[in-house]
VMD Tcl script that draws the C-alpha trace (Angstrom):
set ca {
  {105.41 9.95 52.65}
  {103.58 12.15 50.23}
  {105.59 15.26 51.08}
  {108.58 13.49 50.82}
  {107.46 11.78 47.58}
  {106.81 15.30 46.28}
  {110.29 16.94 47.28}
  {111.90 13.74 45.22}
  {109.68 14.36 42.47}
  {110.71 18.09 42.78}
  {114.34 17.71 42.92}
  {114.31 14.91 39.95}
  {112.54 17.80 38.22}
  {115.39 20.36 38.88}
  {117.73 17.67 37.86}
  {116.24 16.92 34.38}
  {115.26 20.56 33.53}
  {117.83 23.25 35.53}
  {121.11 21.41 35.28}
  {121.48 21.05 31.81}
  {120.55 24.88 31.19}
  {123.27 25.52 33.75}
  {125.87 23.23 32.11}
  {124.84 24.93 29.08}
  {125.63 28.55 30.40}
  {128.54 27.36 31.83}
  {130.15 25.06 28.41}
  {130.18 29.41 26.85}
  {129.17 27.32 23.29}
  {126.38 28.95 21.86}
  {123.69 26.43 20.76}
  {121.89 26.41 17.60}
  {118.70 25.49 17.92}
  {115.80 27.03 19.19}
  {114.75 25.99 23.09}
  {113.36 27.60 26.11}
  {115.31 30.66 26.06}
  {114.48 32.81 28.57}
  {114.76 35.95 26.28}
  {114.56 35.90 22.92}
  {116.20 39.12 21.42}
  {116.04 40.03 17.56}
  {118.71 42.59 16.52}
  {117.59 44.30 13.51}
  {120.87 46.37 12.12}
  {122.35 48.20 9.28}
  {125.47 49.91 8.24}
  {126.87 51.95 5.53}
  {123.79 53.34 4.55}
  {125.58 56.47 2.72}
  {123.17 58.06 1.23}
  {121.82 55.66 -1.14}
  {118.26 56.88 -0.48}
  {116.68 56.29 -3.73}
  {117.62 52.27 -4.46}
  {120.92 50.60 -5.58}
  {121.90 52.51 -8.59}
  {121.89 51.81 -12.25}
  {120.72 48.37 -13.00}
  {119.82 47.64 -9.81}
  {116.63 49.93 -9.39}
  {114.43 47.12 -7.77}
  {116.32 47.10 -4.70}
  {117.40 49.41 -1.49}
  {115.78 52.21 -1.22}
  {115.25 54.16 2.48}
  {111.45 53.75 1.94}
  {111.23 49.75 1.13}
  {114.07 49.55 3.58}
  {111.76 51.40 6.36}
  {108.87 48.83 5.14}
  {111.10 45.41 6.15}
  {112.36 46.85 9.27}
  {108.57 46.83 10.12}
  {108.00 44.11 9.10}
  {110.86 42.61 10.84}
  {109.91 44.46 14.19}
  {106.59 43.15 14.00}
  {107.53 39.32 13.12}
  {109.96 39.99 16.31}
  {107.21 40.45 18.72}
  {104.34 38.78 16.83}
  {105.31 36.56 14.39}
  {106.10 32.66 14.83}
  {109.58 32.20 14.44}
  {110.40 29.17 15.80}
  {110.45 30.59 19.25}
  {109.67 28.61 22.10}
  {108.65 29.95 25.17}
  {110.45 33.46 26.79}
  {110.04 36.65 26.55}
  {110.54 38.64 23.17}
  {112.24 42.08 22.33}
  {113.42 43.97 19.18}
  {116.37 46.56 18.97}
  {117.47 48.31 15.35}
  {120.82 49.70 15.62}
  {123.24 51.29 12.84}
  {127.08 50.79 13.02}
  {127.93 53.98 11.10}
  {128.34 55.76 7.89}
  {124.76 56.68 8.32}
  {125.71 59.62 5.41}
  {127.95 60.57 2.51}
  {128.73 63.17 -0.04}
  {126.73 62.94 -3.33}
  {124.07 64.47 -4.84}
  {121.78 62.68 -3.07}
  {123.16 64.64 0.07}
  {123.65 67.51 -1.66}
  {119.57 67.62 -2.06}
  {120.02 67.74 1.74}
  {122.28 70.58 2.19}
  {120.73 72.57 -0.11}
  {117.52 72.14 1.97}
  {118.53 72.47 5.33}
  {117.97 70.83 9.17}
  {116.48 68.33 9.12}
  {118.55 66.81 6.41}
  {116.76 63.99 3.75}
  {118.65 60.92 5.70}
  {117.82 62.56 9.03}
  {114.21 62.40 8.33}
  {114.25 58.59 7.04}
  {116.50 57.01 9.75}
  {114.16 58.71 12.45}
  {110.83 57.54 10.51}
  {113.04 53.67 10.30}
  {113.19 54.18 14.46}
  {116.45 53.27 15.65}
  {117.71 52.59 19.14}
  {121.28 53.53 18.74}
  {123.48 54.60 16.07}
  {127.18 53.96 15.76}
  {129.52 57.31 14.34}
  {131.61 56.27 11.32}
  {134.28 57.89 9.88}
  {132.31 59.31 6.98}
  {129.67 60.94 9.31}
  {132.66 63.64 9.56}
  {133.53 64.02 6.43}
  {131.64 67.60 5.91}
  {133.47 68.29 9.44}
  {131.51 67.97 12.99}
  {129.45 70.94 12.69}
  {127.18 69.17 9.98}
  {127.38 65.63 11.78}
  {125.85 68.15 14.57}
  {123.46 69.71 12.26}
  {122.38 65.73 11.10}
  {122.07 64.66 14.66}
  {120.05 67.64 15.69}
  {117.14 66.93 12.67}
  {115.82 64.02 14.59}
  {112.52 65.07 15.88}
  {111.10 61.88 17.08}
  {112.82 59.09 17.78}
  {116.35 60.78 18.67}
  {118.34 57.68 19.12}
  {121.67 58.12 20.67}
  {124.77 58.35 18.55}
  {127.93 55.89 20.28}
  {131.63 55.99 20.26}
  {133.23 54.86 23.52}
  {136.82 56.13 21.92}
  {136.01 59.52 20.47}
  {136.41 63.00 23.15}
  {134.64 66.37 21.29}
  {135.80 68.59 24.13}
  {137.52 70.58 20.93}
  {134.26 70.98 19.03}
  {131.50 72.87 21.13}
  {128.68 71.99 18.57}
  {129.30 68.40 19.35}
  {130.62 68.60 22.97}
  {126.68 70.38 23.45}
  {125.15 66.92 21.93}
  {127.54 65.18 24.59}
  {126.17 66.82 27.29}
  {122.79 66.50 26.60}
  {123.16 62.62 26.36}
  {122.46 63.12 22.24}
  {125.60 61.41 21.67}
  {127.44 58.84 24.24}
  {129.84 56.56 24.88}
  {127.22 54.19 25.43}
  {123.35 53.79 26.21}
  {120.98 51.47 28.10}
  {117.29 50.46 26.51}
  {114.65 48.89 28.15}
  {113.61 45.91 26.42}
  {110.33 44.08 27.63}
  {111.61 44.12 31.19}
  {115.02 43.52 30.41}
  {118.65 45.99 29.99}
  {120.60 45.90 27.34}
  {123.78 48.19 27.15}
  {124.99 49.50 23.67}
  {128.52 50.58 23.26}
  {129.71 52.21 20.32}
  {132.95 52.45 18.74}
  {134.66 54.17 15.70}
  {137.89 53.72 13.65}
  {141.36 54.83 15.39}
  {142.36 55.95 11.50}
  {139.80 58.94 11.67}
  {142.14 61.27 11.85}
  {143.30 60.81 8.21}
  {140.26 59.44 6.49}
  {137.93 62.02 7.29}
  {137.74 65.25 8.98}
  {136.66 65.16 12.44}
  {138.76 68.66 13.21}
  {139.43 68.75 16.83}
  {137.74 65.39 17.97}
  {140.19 62.94 19.59}
  {140.33 59.57 18.92}
  {141.61 57.28 21.49}
  {143.52 54.23 19.52}
  {143.13 52.11 22.35}
  {139.90 50.86 21.03}
  {139.68 47.44 23.46}
  {140.33 49.56 26.62}
  {137.85 51.87 25.39}
  {135.01 49.27 25.38}
  {135.72 47.59 27.84}
  {135.87 50.51 30.23}
  {132.14 51.14 28.89}
  {131.64 47.35 29.84}
  {132.77 47.60 33.46}
  {130.24 50.86 33.70}
  {127.64 48.67 32.37}
  {128.01 45.85 34.60}
  {128.20 47.90 37.71}
  {124.68 49.12 36.41}
  {123.40 45.57 36.43}
  {123.38 45.45 32.47}
  {123.95 41.62 31.97}
  {123.42 41.93 28.00}
  {125.90 44.23 25.97}
  {126.25 44.73 22.22}
  {129.15 46.65 20.45}
  {128.10 48.65 17.61}
  {131.55 49.48 16.17}
  {132.70 51.06 12.38}
  {136.35 49.73 12.19}
  {136.62 49.58 8.33}
  {136.44 45.81 7.97}
  {134.51 43.14 9.67}
  {138.30 41.80 9.88}
  {139.05 44.50 12.78}
  {136.34 43.35 14.65}
  {137.16 39.45 14.79}
  {140.59 40.91 15.99}
  {139.13 42.81 18.83}
  {137.09 40.25 19.95}
  {139.86 38.51 22.17}
  {140.49 41.23 23.84}
  {136.92 41.83 24.92}
  {135.22 40.13 27.74}
  {131.30 40.14 28.83}
  {130.63 41.66 25.40}
  {127.58 39.54 23.78}
  {127.51 40.69 20.16}
  {128.94 42.73 17.81}
  {128.03 44.77 14.69}
  {130.93 45.74 12.87}
  {130.45 48.43 10.23}
  {132.50 50.01 7.28}
  {133.55 47.00 5.46}
  {130.26 46.59 3.12}
  {130.87 42.68 3.51}
  {127.96 40.53 3.12}
  {127.25 37.58 5.58}
  {124.80 35.06 3.72}
  {123.91 31.28 4.57}
  {122.52 28.82 2.26}
  {119.08 29.68 0.80}
  {119.06 33.63 1.83}
  {118.24 35.97 -1.07}
  {121.04 38.32 -2.15}
  {120.80 41.62 -4.27}
  {122.01 40.26 -7.70}
  {125.87 40.25 -8.08}
  {126.56 39.99 -3.99}
  {129.12 37.20 -3.35}
  {129.01 35.92 0.62}
  {131.83 36.69 2.26}
  {130.72 34.19 5.11}
  {128.83 32.77 6.85}
  {126.13 34.82 9.09}
  {126.79 35.08 12.28}
  {130.77 34.59 12.28}
  {131.62 33.44 15.62}
  {134.33 34.84 17.52}
  {135.56 34.08 20.95}
  {136.31 36.92 23.81}
  {138.87 36.75 25.83}
  {137.76 33.44 28.08}
  {137.14 31.48 25.26}
  {133.33 32.67 25.19}
  {131.67 32.36 21.89}
  {130.70 36.04 20.47}
  {128.71 36.34 17.38}
  {129.71 38.77 14.88}
  {127.36 40.39 12.18}
  {127.12 42.98 9.76}
  {125.81 43.91 6.20}
  {125.93 45.17 2.58}
  {125.17 48.81 2.93}
  {123.26 51.33 0.92}
  {120.09 50.54 2.35}
  {120.32 47.56 0.41}
  {119.94 44.81 3.66}
  {118.34 44.19 7.09}
  {120.32 42.04 9.09}
  {118.53 39.66 11.69}
  {120.72 38.29 14.22}
  {117.97 36.45 16.93}
  {119.19 35.25 20.50}
  {117.87 33.81 23.46}
  {119.45 35.00 26.75}
  {119.15 33.30 30.24}
  {118.57 34.86 33.29}
  {122.01 35.57 33.39}
  {122.30 37.44 30.40}
  {124.39 34.62 28.67}
  {123.41 33.43 25.19}
  {121.76 30.29 25.34}
  {120.47 29.59 21.94}
  {121.06 31.11 18.63}
  {118.28 30.82 16.18}
  {119.90 30.31 12.75}
  {116.42 29.59 11.21}
  {115.32 33.44 11.01}
  {118.53 34.94 11.70}
  {120.21 35.83 8.51}
  {120.36 39.25 6.11}
  {116.85 40.14 4.93}
  {117.04 41.65 1.30}
  {115.35 45.02 0.55}
  {113.83 44.29 -2.80}
  {111.01 45.51 -5.00}
  {109.72 45.31 -8.33}
  {108.81 41.81 -9.57}
  {111.05 39.80 -6.67}
  {109.64 37.04 -4.65}
  {110.61 39.28 -1.34}
  {109.27 42.54 -3.32}
  {107.75 45.30 -0.92}
  {106.23 48.77 -1.39}
  {107.95 51.73 -0.14}
  {107.18 52.97 2.72}
  {104.42 56.10 1.84}
  {105.26 58.56 4.16}
  {109.51 58.24 3.52}
  {108.59 58.10 0.06}
  {106.72 61.42 -0.18}
  {109.20 63.09 2.88}
  {112.54 61.70 1.68}
  {112.51 59.86 -1.68}
  {110.52 61.90 -3.92}
  {112.12 65.06 -3.40}
  {115.80 64.05 -4.05}
  {114.52 62.29 -6.98}
  {113.29 65.21 -8.29}
  {116.82 66.87 -7.39}
  {118.61 64.35 -9.10}
  {116.64 64.86 -11.98}
  {117.13 68.38 -12.49}
  {120.97 68.04 -12.12}
  {120.76 65.08 -14.84}
  {119.21 67.96 -17.21}
  {122.24 70.04 -17.26}
  {124.45 69.19 -19.80}
  {128.13 70.86 -19.57}
  {130.08 68.88 -21.93}
  {130.70 65.89 -23.98}
  {133.08 62.89 -23.96}
  {134.31 61.08 -26.87}
  {135.67 58.40 -24.96}
  {134.15 55.78 -21.66}
  {135.32 57.43 -18.75}
  {136.83 54.71 -16.14}
  {135.85 55.30 -12.80}
  {136.12 51.96 -11.53}
  {137.06 52.09 -7.97}
  {139.18 49.19 -7.78}
  {140.95 50.84 -11.05}
  {141.35 54.45 -9.79}
  {142.67 52.87 -6.25}
  {145.56 51.32 -8.04}
  {146.50 52.15 -11.41}
  {146.54 55.10 -13.95}
  {142.37 55.34 -15.50}
  {141.63 58.52 -17.80}
  {138.96 59.67 -15.11}
  {141.78 59.95 -12.87}
  {143.63 61.72 -15.35}
  {140.91 64.08 -15.88}
  {140.24 64.69 -12.28}
  {144.10 65.43 -11.51}
  {144.22 67.51 -14.73}
  {140.79 69.82 -13.65}
  {143.00 70.44 -9.86}
  {146.40 71.58 -11.75}
  {144.14 73.82 -14.53}
  {141.67 75.62 -12.04}
  {144.76 76.47 -9.32}
  {146.85 77.72 -12.56}
  {143.83 79.89 -13.36}
  {143.07 81.48 -9.76}
  {146.96 81.27 -8.61}
  {147.52 84.93 -9.10}
  {144.24 85.78 -7.38}
  {145.04 83.92 -4.27}
  {149.49 85.18 -4.28}
  {150.30 81.96 -4.84}
  {152.50 80.48 -7.46}
  {151.05 78.24 -10.07}
  {151.41 74.43 -9.67}
  {153.95 72.17 -11.36}
  {151.81 69.29 -10.68}
  {148.44 68.03 -9.41}
  {147.33 64.86 -7.39}
  {144.10 63.79 -6.68}
  {143.73 60.66 -4.28}
  {141.70 57.87 -5.52}
  {139.68 57.51 -2.94}
  {138.06 60.84 -3.90}
  {136.62 59.43 -7.00}
  {133.74 57.75 -5.89}
  {131.36 56.68 -8.98}
  {132.58 53.53 -9.31}
  {131.45 52.98 -12.87}
  {132.08 53.28 -16.60}
  {130.67 56.57 -17.70}
  {129.74 56.33 -21.28}
  {130.68 58.28 -24.03}
  {128.21 61.28 -24.80}
  {126.91 64.17 -22.80}
  {128.20 64.70 -19.47}
  {125.68 66.20 -17.24}
  {126.14 68.35 -13.65}
  {125.14 65.00 -12.13}
  {127.89 63.29 -13.44}
  {130.55 65.24 -12.05}
  {129.13 65.18 -8.30}
  {128.64 61.33 -8.90}
  {132.82 61.21 -9.41}
  {133.68 64.02 -6.73}
  {131.57 64.55 -4.03}
  {133.22 65.46 -1.24}
  {133.10 68.57 0.17}
  {137.31 68.81 -0.49}
  {138.81 72.80 -1.64}
  {141.29 73.18 -4.70}
  {144.65 74.04 -2.78}
  {148.09 74.70 -3.53}
  {150.83 73.81 -1.70}
  {154.17 75.77 -2.34}
  {157.86 74.92 -1.60}
  {157.80 71.40 -1.69}
  {161.33 69.69 -1.29}
  {161.77 67.25 -4.10}
  {162.78 64.96 -1.53}
  {159.74 65.21 0.29}
  {157.30 64.99 -2.88}
  {159.29 61.48 -3.31}
  {157.43 60.14 0.17}
  {154.54 61.77 -0.97}
  {154.49 59.42 -3.79}
  {156.12 57.01 -1.61}
  {152.45 57.38 0.43}
  {150.60 57.00 -2.56}
  {151.48 53.69 -3.52}
  {152.44 52.23 -0.28}
  {149.07 50.21 0.18}
  {147.59 49.65 -3.58}
  {148.18 46.07 -2.97}
  {144.75 46.60 -0.35}
  {143.04 48.66 -2.80}
  {143.74 51.81 -0.60}
  {142.24 55.16 -1.29}
  {145.47 57.01 -1.25}
  {146.42 56.29 -4.33}
  {147.16 58.94 -6.66}
  {145.92 60.24 -9.77}
  {148.24 62.77 -11.07}
  {148.92 65.79 -13.51}
  {152.07 67.29 -14.93}
  {154.06 64.22 -14.91}
  {154.74 60.94 -14.95}
  {156.21 58.32 -12.67}
  {157.31 54.40 -12.73}
  {157.04 52.50 -9.76}
  {158.32 49.14 -8.06}
  {155.80 47.01 -6.96}
  {158.07 44.86 -5.14}
  {159.89 47.89 -3.32}
  {159.50 47.94 0.02}
  {156.55 49.73 1.06}
  {156.81 53.42 2.80}
  {155.83 53.29 6.53}
  {154.61 56.16 8.30}
  {153.57 57.23 12.04}
  {150.28 59.25 12.67}
  {151.93 62.58 12.16}
  {153.17 61.73 9.03}
  {156.98 61.46 9.94}
  {158.99 58.55 7.78}
  {159.28 55.34 9.71}
  {160.23 52.70 7.12}
  {161.84 54.89 3.91}
  {159.93 53.41 0.74}
  {161.48 52.54 -2.64}
  {158.90 51.81 -4.76}
  {159.16 55.26 -6.39}
  {161.72 54.43 -9.08}
  {161.21 57.45 -11.66}
  {159.62 60.31 -11.80}
  {159.72 63.28 -14.26}
  {157.81 66.41 -14.93}
  {155.89 67.33 -18.36}
  {158.27 69.55 -19.60}
  {161.11 66.65 -19.23}
  {162.84 67.92 -16.08}
  {163.33 64.44 -14.38}
  {163.09 64.64 -10.41}
  {163.93 61.06 -9.27}
  {165.70 58.75 -11.33}
  {166.75 54.99 -10.03}
  {165.10 56.10 -6.90}
  {167.06 58.97 -6.30}
  {165.96 62.14 -5.61}
  {167.91 64.79 -8.31}
  {168.59 68.13 -7.04}
  {166.77 70.83 -8.05}
  {164.05 73.39 -7.46}
  {161.20 72.90 -4.79}
  {157.75 71.83 -6.56}
  {154.34 73.80 -6.30}
  {151.23 71.04 -6.04}
  {147.71 71.14 -6.47}
  {145.61 69.24 -4.82}
  {142.88 68.93 -2.29}
  {142.72 70.44 1.28}
  {142.06 67.21 2.37}
  {145.46 65.73 1.50}
  {146.85 68.84 2.32}
  {145.73 68.42 6.08}
  {147.49 65.08 6.20}
  {144.51 62.90 5.07}
  {145.33 59.23 4.02}
  {148.71 59.98 5.61}
  {150.07 62.47 2.95}
  {153.15 63.30 4.51}
  {152.54 67.17 4.39}
  {153.76 67.72 7.45}
  {151.98 70.85 8.53}
  {153.18 72.06 5.22}
  {151.67 75.62 4.31}
  {148.79 75.65 1.79}
  {146.40 78.09 0.42}
  {142.71 76.78 -0.19}
  {141.76 78.90 -3.28}
  {137.92 78.72 -2.76}
  {136.26 76.42 -5.75}
  {135.45 72.73 -4.39}
  {137.04 70.02 -6.57}
  {133.44 69.07 -8.15}
  {133.43 72.76 -9.03}
  {136.90 73.03 -11.06}
  {136.08 69.61 -12.93}
  {132.88 71.22 -14.23}
  {134.71 74.57 -15.19}
  {137.42 72.61 -17.07}
  {135.13 70.65 -18.85}
  {133.43 73.66 -19.72}
  {135.86 76.57 -20.25}
  {139.65 74.66 -20.06}
  {138.33 71.75 -22.54}
  {135.60 74.15 -24.47}
  {133.07 71.10 -23.46}
  {134.74 68.36 -25.04}
  {136.68 65.62 -23.57}
  {138.28 64.77 -26.11}
  {139.58 60.26 -26.92}
  {142.80 61.48 -27.84}
  {144.01 64.01 -24.90}
  {142.02 61.10 -22.03}
  {142.54 57.49 -23.62}
  {140.67 54.68 -22.16}
  {143.62 52.83 -20.04}
  {145.26 56.32 -19.47}
  {148.29 57.74 -21.64}
  {151.48 56.06 -19.67}
  {151.31 58.61 -16.72}
  {151.92 56.21 -13.86}
  {153.25 52.40 -14.73}
  {154.61 50.17 -13.11}
  {158.35 49.19 -13.77}
  {157.66 45.55 -15.33}
  {155.03 46.76 -17.81}
  {157.60 50.06 -18.59}
  {160.37 47.07 -19.34}
  {157.86 44.91 -21.08}
  {157.12 47.94 -23.21}
  {160.49 48.84 -24.52}
  {160.97 45.20 -25.59}
  {157.42 45.33 -27.06}
  {157.79 48.80 -29.15}
  {160.91 50.13 -30.55}
  {159.27 53.81 -30.37}
  {159.02 53.90 -26.69}
  {161.28 55.53 -23.97}
  {164.50 53.50 -23.82}
  {166.05 52.18 -20.49}
  {168.88 54.48 -20.17}
  {166.13 57.22 -19.60}
  {164.44 55.33 -16.77}
  {167.71 55.63 -14.90}
  {169.82 58.60 -16.17}
}
mol new
graphics top color blue
foreach p $ca { graphics top sphere $p radius 0.5 }
foreach p [lrange $ca 0 end-1] q [lrange $ca 1 end] { graphics top cylinder $p $q radius 0.2 }
display resetview
């Protein structure tokens, strides 16, 4: 009787304790209250660090910085294993991952390029200690060889760089790292006795927003990810995390319903701040949504999707409890969320990690201070480089940079055996300072902030006028999305109608849907190129631009046209133009704030005609 009673008691315990757990797992819904999870995993993450090594910039010096970031990560790693975070039993584990754009052109990264391997960014990331790192689009901005140098610089941790949808066989330096396992499609981490699979993915737009050269991009991100999921499941891996750089969290939310068996998605590329009530944020940041956002996969299973603001401003922390089958049982909302990186007098202030401070931050500060002392001229007027302006409208800083391209190309055209350019075009995405540079001294540091990429001044001759219209249609085709393809121009003015049909192109730059937004184009000498949206007959044009655009970057439809790089970067051209072309003075009369009417919306043009009798007349617009 005692044996039978004991058996009945065991059955009762199983029914009370085990059955609810099984029902919970089968329901495919994540519970929000911590309970007796089998394995508590803390996923620490960041994205879009983009070489913002010192701090978050002017006015935000007490926030961010890779040395303070390292301190916060160390604290969170300790808490994940040893702290009291409302866990209720079970094992604990912790991972640190990055979702791409691990460095970015600018004065900070230029310090690394002058130093050589290992780059300062690499040293910082090596000391932080990552388990896996996704490859982002900006990681290719200097080409595959610099990315290879970046990866080979790790001396201690050597984390794998991941992307399931990239093929490196055409790039020997990257393929060698792939063969060594330093680059992979996915990786497996053993954490406290549990196998965790991590898969990477990169935006299909890589070809036309960066410089991957011969790296082949698979547009079928879902297919590439699922191929890795299948491989990992066959290896007995039941916990799977996707770290992706698809340009925005919206892309990840759209991808989730096409996936199966992916437990957590960590997004990159959008800099969205996800936060919950009570979370401390960097001043000026507004939450994009809650942390995490819950998506559903192809089977209706809930999948937490997370990301953070970039520039080493936050460490994301997602704490989840897995059962023995690798299904998420619980989400620990009490501790999950963005963790701000702060210093100074803030309540959450931390001290910089001394090793990162000495080996990374201090030498970069010294390099930038030296640039800041090199005055190359002065400006009589504030220069507008705000991101939302240079990507949607004419600005005086955009005019200055486009003029520098055309001026420099004109000066050197004879040396390279190419015709002098008729016009100049600079994409707004290549202007990076995202600030108003106040009137006063202009330093070499200012020019690096404005135009930091390794883009070379380039001359593209013999562009038919019809193709020139297509180039301009591309420039205004996605301005409502604040796209980097919007053009700042020199040597001509144009009028566009935002209500017109936006041009659509295929991957080869061929026009699929003709655009009807560009209605009038006139060169500075009065030559009309387009009137009433119709191309006027006449000779071909020569364009001064940057090699990134000449190769088809931002989908500029040059379609393999011959071009010549003239051996000067656009940053060098800007310095020389200010010093020599302008005699060291950026005059307010030449570069008025708000521009001088080189680019106008059709509605603005009509209003100017109605309100200003000295403005150009309507017949000139459609003559």
